[in-house]
MMTF fields as JSON, N, C-alpha, C and O atoms, coordinates in Angstrom:
{
  "mmtfVersion": "1.0.0",
  "mmtfProducer": "UNKNOWN",
  "numBonds": 331,
  "numAtoms": 332,
  "numGroups": 83,
  "numChains": 1,
  "numModels": 1,
  "chainsPerModel": [1],
  "groupsPerChain": [83],
  "chainIdList": ["A"],
  "bondAtomList": [4, 2, 8, 6, 12, 10, 16, 14, 20, 18, 24, 22, 28, 26, 32, 30, 36, 34, 40, 38, 44, 42, 48, 46, 52, 50, 56, 54, 60, 58, 64, 62, 68, 66, 72, 70, 76, 74, 80, 78, 84, 82, 88, 86, 92, 90, 96, 94, 100, 98, 104, 102, 108, 106, 112, 110, 116, 114, 120, 118, 124, 122, 128, 126, 132, 130, 136, 134, 140, 138, 144, 142, 148, 146, 152, 150, 156, 154, 160, 158, 164, 162, 168, 166, 172, 170, 176, 174, 180, 178, 184, 182, 188, 186, 192, 190, 196, 194, 200, 198, 204, 202, 208, 206, 212, 210, 216, 214, 220, 218, 224, 222, 228, 226, 232, 230, 236, 234, 240, 238, 244, 242, 248, 246, 252, 250, 256, 254, 260, 258, 264, 262, 268, 266, 272, 270, 276, 274, 280, 278, 284, 282, 288, 286, 292, 290, 296, 294, 300, 298, 304, 302, 308, 306, 312, 310, 316, 314, 320, 318, 324, 322, 328, 326],
  "bondOrderList": [1, 1, 1, 1, 1, 1, 1, 1, 1, 1, 1, 1, 1, 1, 1, 1, 1, 1, 1, 1, 1, 1, 1, 1, 1, 1, 1, 1, 1, 1, 1, 1, 1, 1, 1, 1, 1, 1, 1, 1, 1, 1, 1, 1, 1, 1, 1, 1, 1, 1, 1, 1, 1, 1, 1, 1, 1, 1, 1, 1, 1, 1, 1, 1, 1, 1, 1, 1, 1, 1, 1, 1, 1, 1, 1, 1, 1, 1, 1, 1, 1, 1],
  "groupList": [{"groupName": "MET", "atomNameList": ["N", "CA", "C", "O"], "elementList": ["N", "C", "C", "O"], "formalChargeList": [0, 0, 0, 0], "bondAtomList": [1, 0, 2, 1, 3, 2], "bondOrderList": [1, 1, 2], "singleLetterCode": "M", "chemCompType": "L-PEPTIDE LINKING"}, {"groupName": "LYS", "atomNameList": ["N", "CA", "C", "O"], "elementList": ["N", "C", "C", "O"], "formalChargeList": [0, 0, 0, 0], "bondAtomList": [1, 0, 2, 1, 3, 2], "bondOrderList": [1, 1, 2], "singleLetterCode": "K", "chemCompType": "L-PEPTIDE LINKING"}, {"groupName": "LEU", "atomNameList": ["N", "CA", "C", "O"], "elementList": ["N", "C", "C", "O"], "formalChargeList": [0, 0, 0, 0], "bondAtomList": [1, 0, 2, 1, 3, 2], "bondOrderList": [1, 1, 2], "singleLetterCode": "L", "chemCompType": "L-PEPTIDE LINKING"}, {"groupName": "VAL", "atomNameList": ["N", "CA", "C", "O"], "elementList": ["N", "C", "C", "O"], "formalChargeList": [0, 0, 0, 0], "bondAtomList": [1, 0, 2, 1, 3, 2], "bondOrderList": [1, 1, 2], "singleLetterCode": "V", "chemCompType": "L-PEPTIDE LINKING"}, {"groupName": "GLU", "atomNameList": ["N", "CA", "C", "O"], "elementList": ["N", "C", "C", "O"], "formalChargeList": [0, 0, 0, 0], "bondAtomList": [1, 0, 2, 1, 3, 2], "bondOrderList": [1, 1, 2], "singleLetterCode": "E", "chemCompType": "L-PEPTIDE LINKING"}, {"groupName": "ILE", "atomNameList": ["N", "CA", "C", "O"], "elementList": ["N", "C", "C", "O"], "formalChargeList": [0, 0, 0, 0], "bondAtomList": [1, 0, 2, 1, 3, 2], "bondOrderList": [1, 1, 2], "singleLetterCode": "I", "chemCompType": "L-PEPTIDE LINKING"}, {"groupName": "CYS", "atomNameList": ["N", "CA", "C", "O"], "elementList": ["N", "C", "C", "O"], "formalChargeList": [0, 0, 0, 0], "bondAtomList": [1, 0, 2, 1, 3, 2], "bondOrderList": [1, 1, 2], "singleLetterCode": "C", "chemCompType": "L-PEPTIDE LINKING"}, {"groupName": "GLN", "atomNameList": ["N", "CA", "C", "O"], "elementList": ["N", "C", "C", "O"], "formalChargeList": [0, 0, 0, 0], "bondAtomList": [1, 0, 2, 1, 3, 2], "bondOrderList": [1, 1, 2], "singleLetterCode": "Q", "chemCompType": "L-PEPTIDE LINKING"}, {"groupName": "HIS", "atomNameList": ["N", "CA", "C", "O"], "elementList": ["N", "C", "C", "O"], "formalChargeList": [0, 0, 0, 0], "bondAtomList": [1, 0, 2, 1, 3, 2], "bondOrderList": [1, 1, 2], "singleLetterCode": "H", "chemCompType": "L-PEPTIDE LINKING"}, {"groupName": "PHE", "atomNameList": ["N", "CA", "C", "O"], "elementList": ["N", "C", "C", "O"], "formalChargeList": [0, 0, 0, 0], "bondAtomList": [1, 0, 2, 1, 3, 2], "bondOrderList": [1, 1, 2], "singleLetterCode": "F", "chemCompType": "L-PEPTIDE LINKING"}, {"groupName": "PRO", "atomNameList": ["N", "CA", "C", "O"], "elementList": ["N", "C", "C", "O"], "formalChargeList": [0, 0, 0, 0], "bondAtomList": [1, 0, 2, 1, 3, 2], "bondOrderList": [1, 1, 2], "singleLetterCode": "P", "chemCompType": "L-PEPTIDE LINKING"}, {"groupName": "ALA", "atomNameList": ["N", "CA", "C", "O"], "elementList": ["N", "C", "C", "O"], "formalChargeList": [0, 0, 0, 0], "bondAtomList": [1, 0, 2, 1, 3, 2], "bondOrderList": [1, 1, 2], "singleLetterCode": "A", "chemCompType": "L-PEPTIDE LINKING"}, {"groupName": "ARG", "atomNameList": ["N", "CA", "C", "O"], "elementList": ["N", "C", "C", "O"], "formalChargeList": [0, 0, 0, 0], "bondAtomList": [1, 0, 2, 1, 3, 2], "bondOrderList": [1, 1, 2], "singleLetterCode": "R", "chemCompType": "L-PEPTIDE LINKING"}, {"groupName": "GLY", "atomNameList": ["N", "CA", "C", "O"], "elementList": ["N", "C", "C", "O"], "formalChargeList": [0, 0, 0, 0], "bondAtomList": [1, 0, 2, 1, 3, 2], "bondOrderList": [1, 1, 2], "singleLetterCode": "G", "chemCompType": "PEPTIDE LINKING"}, {"groupName": "THR", "atomNameList": ["N", "CA", "C", "O"], "elementList": ["N", "C", "C", "O"], "formalChargeList": [0, 0, 0, 0], "bondAtomList": [1, 0, 2, 1, 3, 2], "bondOrderList": [1, 1, 2], "singleLetterCode": "T", "chemCompType": "L-PEPTIDE LINKING"}, {"groupName": "SER", "atomNameList": ["N", "CA", "C", "O"], "elementList": ["N", "C", "C", "O"], "formalChargeList": [0, 0, 0, 0], "bondAtomList": [1, 0, 2, 1, 3, 2], "bondOrderList": [1, 1, 2], "singleLetterCode": "S", "chemCompType": "L-PEPTIDE LINKING"}, {"groupName": "ASP", "atomNameList": ["N", "CA", "C", "O"], "elementList": ["N", "C", "C", "O"], "formalChargeList": [0, 0, 0, 0], "bondAtomList": [1, 0, 2, 1, 3, 2], "bondOrderList": [1, 1, 2], "singleLetterCode": "D", "chemCompType": "L-PEPTIDE LINKING"}],
  "groupTypeList": [0, 1, 2, 3, 4, 5, 6, 7, 7, 8, 9, 10, 8, 2, 8, 5, 2, 11, 12, 11, 12, 13, 12, 3, 4, 11, 8, 4, 2, 2, 7, 11, 13, 3, 14, 7, 9, 15, 12, 4, 14, 9, 15, 15, 11, 2, 4, 2, 13, 12, 1, 14, 2, 3, 14, 2, 13, 0, 8, 10, 8, 7, 11, 7, 12, 11, 7, 2, 8, 9, 12, 12, 2, 16, 0, 12, 0, 2, 12, 4, 2, 5, 10],
  "groupIdList": [1, 2, 3, 4, 5, 6, 7, 8, 9, 10, 11, 12, 13, 14, 15, 16, 17, 18, 19, 20, 21, 22, 23, 24, 25, 26, 27, 28, 29, 30, 31, 32, 33, 34, 35, 36, 37, 38, 39, 40, 41, 42, 43, 44, 45, 46, 47, 48, 49, 50, 51, 52, 53, 54, 55, 56, 57, 58, 59, 60, 61, 62, 63, 64, 65, 66, 67, 68, 69, 70, 71, 72, 73, 74, 75, 76, 77, 78, 79, 80, 81, 82, 83],
  "secStructList": [7, 2, 2, 2, 2, 2, 2, 2, 2, 2, 7, 6, 6, 7, 7, 7, 3, 3, 3, 3, 1, 1, 2, 2, 2, 2, 2, 2, 2, 2, 2, 6, 6, 7, 7, 3, 3, 3, 3, 6, 6, 2, 2, 2, 2, 2, 2, 2, 2, 2, 2, 2, 2, 2, 2, 6, 6, 7, 7, 2, 2, 2, 2, 2, 2, 2, 2, 2, 2, 2, 2, 2, 2, 2, 2, 2, 2, 2, 2, 2, 6, 7, 7],
  "xCoordList": [98.932, 99.901, 99.339, 99.701, 98.475, 97.876, 97.084, 97.123, 96.372, 95.595, 96.508, 96.175, 97.643, 98.613, 99.067, 99.122, 99.388, 99.83, 98.749, 99.043, 97.509, 96.403, 96.217, 96.058, 96.237, 96.084, 97.209, 96.965, 98.428, 99.564, 99.471, 99.845, 98.981, 98.867, 97.791, 98.018, 96.635, 95.507, 95.468, 94.872, 96.091, 96.093, 97.511, 97.78, 98.422, 99.84, 100.137, 101.182, 99.241, 99.484, 98.803, 98.851, 98.179, 97.48, 98.48, 99.457, 98.231, 99.049, 98.44, 97.295, 99.202, 98.692, 99.129, 100.314, 98.166, 98.41, 97.907, 96.789, 98.72, 98.37, 98.667, 99.382, 98.092, 98.339, 99.098, 98.712, 100.171, 100.961, 100.715, 100.642, 100.59, 100.375, 101.639, 101.57, 102.776, 104.039, 105.204, 105.026, 106.389, 107.62, 107.763, 108.204, 107.396, 107.525, 106.629, 107.063, 105.386, 104.466, 104.917, 104.749, 105.476, 106.007, 107.132, 107.215, 107.985, 109.078, 108.52, 109.022, 107.498, 106.879, 106.263, 106.365, 105.63, 105.052, 106.138, 105.983, 107.227, 108.334, 108.895, 109.199, 109.033, 109.53, 108.595, 109.046, 107.304, 106.319, 106.232, 105.489, 106.987, 106.989, 106.018, 105.851, 105.376, 104.445, 105.255, 105.875, 105.245, 106.032, 105.157, 105.67, 103.854, 102.934, 102.209, 101.234, 102.695, 102.048, 102.21, 103.057, 101.378, 101.434, 101.39, 100.576, 102.27, 102.26, 101.284, 101.269, 100.474, 99.382, 99.823, 99.185, 100.877, 101.247, 102.487, 102.854, 103.134, 104.404, 104.254, 105.013, 103.28, 103.112, 102.761, 103.268, 101.895, 101.533, 102.714, 102.871, 103.54, 104.729, 105.722, 106.321, 105.892, 106.78, 106.268, 107.041, 104.963, 104.37, 104.546, 104.864, 104.342, 104.539, 106.003, 106.296, 106.91, 108.334, 108.677, 109.442, 108.095, 108.326, 107.805, 108.485, 106.601, 106.019, 106.86, 107.006, 107.402, 108.259, 109.508, 109.908, 110.127, 111.33, 111.031, 111.817, 109.895, 109.511, 109.259, 109.684, 108.575, 108.299, 109.592, 109.669, 110.6, 111.89, 112.768, 113.888, 112.244, 112.954, 113.537, 114.139, 113.384, 113.919, 113.036, 111.817, 113.65, 112.904, 111.976, 112.397, 110.714, 109.762, 110.255, 110.022, 110.934, 111.445, 112.513, 112.546, 113.363, 114.416, 113.808, 114.279, 112.774, 112.098, 111.427, 111.433, 110.851, 110.22, 111.263, 111.015, 112.417, 113.492, 113.986, 114.289, 114.067, 114.481, 113.458, 113.826, 112.191, 111.118, 111.242, 111.162, 111.431, 111.573, 112.821, 112.792, 113.91, 115.157, 114.96, 115.407, 114.298, 114.077, 113.189, 113.439, 112.146, 111.25, 112.044, 111.887, 112.889, 113.691, 114.696, 114.876, 115.339, 116.312, 115.64, 116.178, 114.48, 113.763, 113.374, 113.516, 112.887, 112.505, 113.731, 113.675, 114.825, 116.057, 116.51, 116.915, 116.439, 116.839, 115.914, 116.378, 114.619, 113.681, 114.034, 114.055, 114.312, 114.633, 115.953, 116.101, 116.899, 118.193, 118.074, 118.945, 117.015, 116.817, 116.272, 116.263, 115.82, 115.252, 116.383, 117.272, 116.345, 117.419, 117.374, 118.205],
  "yCoordList": [233.826, 232.769, 231.625, 230.464, 231.957, 230.92, 229.937, 228.731, 230.442, 229.581, 228.639, 227.47, 229.136, 228.294, 227.158, 226.005, 227.474, 226.454, 225.404, 224.209, 225.836, 224.9, 223.988, 222.777, 224.567, 223.771, 222.759, 221.605, 223.177, 222.263, 221.139, 220.001, 221.452, 220.456, 219.419, 218.221, 219.863, 218.962, 218.378, 217.324, 219.05, 218.602, 218.714, 219.599, 217.831, 217.969, 217.911, 218.393, 217.332, 217.231, 218.352, 218.378, 219.263, 220.374, 221.349, 221.742, 221.73, 222.751, 224.11, 224.393, 224.933, 226.226, 227.329, 227.477, 228.088, 229.291, 230.451, 230.412, 231.473, 232.546, 233.921, 234.066, 234.915, 236.304, 236.947, 236.817, 237.634, 238.328, 239.824, 240.357, 240.49, 241.938, 242.683, 243.75, 242.126, 242.783, 241.828, 240.615, 242.39, 241.599, 240.791, 239.643, 241.376, 240.673, 239.441, 238.357, 239.606, 238.475, 237.44, 236.242, 237.865, 236.925, 236.101, 234.893, 236.75, 236.058, 235.032, 233.911, 235.4, 234.485, 233.283, 232.157, 233.511, 232.408, 231.453, 230.235, 231.994, 231.145, 230.34, 229.156, 230.971, 230.262, 229.123, 228.09, 229.307, 228.28, 227.201, 226.232, 227.36, 226.363, 226.633, 225.793, 227.79, 228.16, 228.803, 229.849, 228.172, 228.697, 229.347, 230.04, 229.133, 229.714, 230.882, 230.689, 232.089, 233.258, 234.454, 234.472, 235.442, 236.684, 237.846, 237.862, 238.81, 240.008, 241.014, 241.246, 241.604, 242.471, 243.632, 243.9, 244.314, 245.521, 245.35, 246.271, 244.194, 244.017, 244.089, 244.793, 243.364, 243.357, 244.738, 245.148, 245.448, 246.786, 247.748, 248.634, 247.583, 248.427, 248.145, 249.067, 246.866, 246.517, 247.093, 247.611, 247.0, 247.519, 249.033, 249.556, 249.726, 251.174, 251.521, 252.49, 250.746, 250.959, 250.785, 251.566, 249.734, 249.493, 250.666, 251.145, 251.119, 252.248, 253.509, 254.294, 253.702, 254.859, 254.807, 255.814, 253.628, 253.483, 253.803, 254.48, 253.316, 253.597, 255.093, 255.677, 255.71, 257.149, 257.961, 259.013, 257.462, 258.156, 257.862, 258.361, 257.04, 256.83, 255.449, 255.208, 254.54, 253.197, 252.439, 252.611, 251.608, 250.785, 249.854, 249.289, 249.685, 248.854, 247.435, 246.91, 246.817, 245.458, 245.458, 244.564, 246.445, 246.557, 246.812, 246.265, 247.634, 247.91, 246.65, 246.401, 245.862, 244.608, 243.633, 242.939, 243.583, 242.714, 243.177, 242.351, 244.486, 245.021, 244.652, 244.31, 244.722, 244.355, 242.881, 242.553, 242.011, 240.579, 240.298, 239.488, 240.966, 240.788, 241.186, 240.475, 242.31, 242.753, 241.771, 241.482, 241.25, 240.273, 239.04, 238.565, 238.531, 237.339, 237.629, 236.818, 238.778, 239.159, 239.288, 238.827, 239.906, 240.082, 238.732, 238.533, 237.808, 236.49, 235.729, 235.047, 235.844, 235.173, 235.719, 234.96, 237.03, 237.638, 237.198, 236.952, 237.098, 236.619, 235.197, 234.886, 234.338, 232.932, 232.803, 231.909, 233.674, 233.611, 233.969, 233.611, 234.666, 235.045, 233.898, 233.978, 232.837, 231.698, 230.844, 230.419, 230.59, 229.773, 228.32, 227.518],
  "zCoordList": [236.417, 236.533, 237.376, 237.185, 238.283, 239.124, 238.268, 238.512, 237.275, 236.387, 235.607, 235.414, 235.164, 234.459, 235.368, 234.94, 236.604, 237.563, 237.796, 237.826, 237.96, 238.19, 236.985, 237.138, 235.787, 234.563, 234.42, 234.068, 234.687, 234.575, 235.6, 235.314, 236.776, 237.836, 237.505, 237.673, 237.042, 236.809, 235.397, 235.177, 234.455, 233.06, 232.499, 231.687, 232.918, 232.56, 231.06, 230.625, 230.267, 228.82, 228.032, 226.803, 228.748, 228.109, 227.482, 228.12, 226.245, 225.587, 225.932, 225.581, 226.61, 227.067, 226.11, 225.812, 225.641, 224.853, 225.695, 226.208, 225.835, 226.766, 226.181, 225.189, 226.833, 226.481, 227.639, 228.8, 227.307, 228.325, 228.196, 227.089, 229.322, 229.291, 228.883, 228.273, 229.218, 228.899, 229.03, 229.135, 229.023, 229.052, 230.343, 230.307, 231.473, 232.754, 232.768, 233.157, 232.345, 232.316, 231.285, 231.514, 230.17, 229.18, 229.793, 229.573, 230.552, 231.232, 232.219, 232.291, 232.974, 233.93, 233.218, 233.705, 232.08, 231.314, 230.838, 230.935, 230.328, 229.893, 231.055, 230.903, 232.206, 233.385, 233.774, 234.268, 233.556, 233.886, 232.812, 232.967, 231.723, 230.663, 229.532, 228.648, 229.542, 228.474, 227.352, 227.545, 226.18, 225.059, 223.989, 223.11, 224.052, 223.081, 223.745, 224.471, 223.49, 224.077, 223.154, 222.261, 223.398, 222.636, 223.62, 224.543, 223.413, 224.261, 223.675, 222.466, 224.529, 224.089, 223.209, 222.191, 223.564, 222.823, 221.948, 221.219, 222.008, 221.314, 219.793, 219.127, 219.245, 217.786, 217.242, 216.197, 217.951, 217.47, 217.582, 216.742, 218.604, 218.741, 217.615, 217.062, 217.278, 216.164, 214.851, 214.045, 214.645, 213.413, 213.318, 212.25, 214.414, 214.423, 214.163, 213.463, 214.716, 214.462, 212.992, 212.427, 212.363, 210.936, 210.106, 209.199, 210.424, 209.687, 209.864, 208.928, 211.042, 211.303, 210.442, 209.858, 210.36, 209.531, 208.07, 207.408, 207.566, 206.176, 205.993, 204.995, 206.943, 206.872, 206.856, 206.222, 207.556, 207.601, 206.384, 206.282, 205.454, 204.204, 203.984, 202.938, 204.919, 204.734, 203.742, 203.731, 202.918, 201.972, 202.764, 203.774, 202.322, 203.067, 203.362, 204.451, 202.396, 202.623, 203.716, 204.561, 203.693, 204.706, 206.093, 207.09, 206.149, 207.424, 207.961, 209.167, 207.065, 207.482, 208.025, 209.011, 207.388, 207.874, 209.244, 210.104, 209.451, 210.751, 211.826, 212.95, 211.48, 212.404, 212.799, 213.983, 211.845, 212.111, 212.938, 213.864, 212.602, 213.352, 214.818, 215.717, 215.059, 216.434, 217.187, 218.357, 216.521, 217.156, 217.6, 218.725, 216.716, 217.041, 218.158, 219.066, 218.084, 219.106, 220.471, 221.478, 220.503, 221.76, 222.366, 223.572, 221.543, 222.056, 222.548, 223.572, 221.829, 222.268, 223.617, 224.497, 223.773, 225.041, 226.177, 227.291, 225.906, 226.923, 227.352, 228.543, 226.37, 226.674, 227.43, 228.263, 227.154, 227.843, 229.32, 230.114, 229.695, 231.092, 231.941, 233.169, 231.284, 232.005, 232.566, 231.828, 233.891, 234.502, 234.058, 234.483]
}
């Protein structure tokens, strides 16, 4: 997070893209104004969840829609935590 602060201070027009280790770091990035980030394990966890739903008998298209819905819901919840 210190690097983000330094970049914002010295290069205010810089578009920052970052990697977050988890939900807490993603929240910190959002608080710092960084909107372009990727969580290290989130995408793989979503993919495993989708595969699990298909393995349990859910139609692949329906499982994909559930995966997308959860991704959007999670991001909305993260953004709502920002004061």
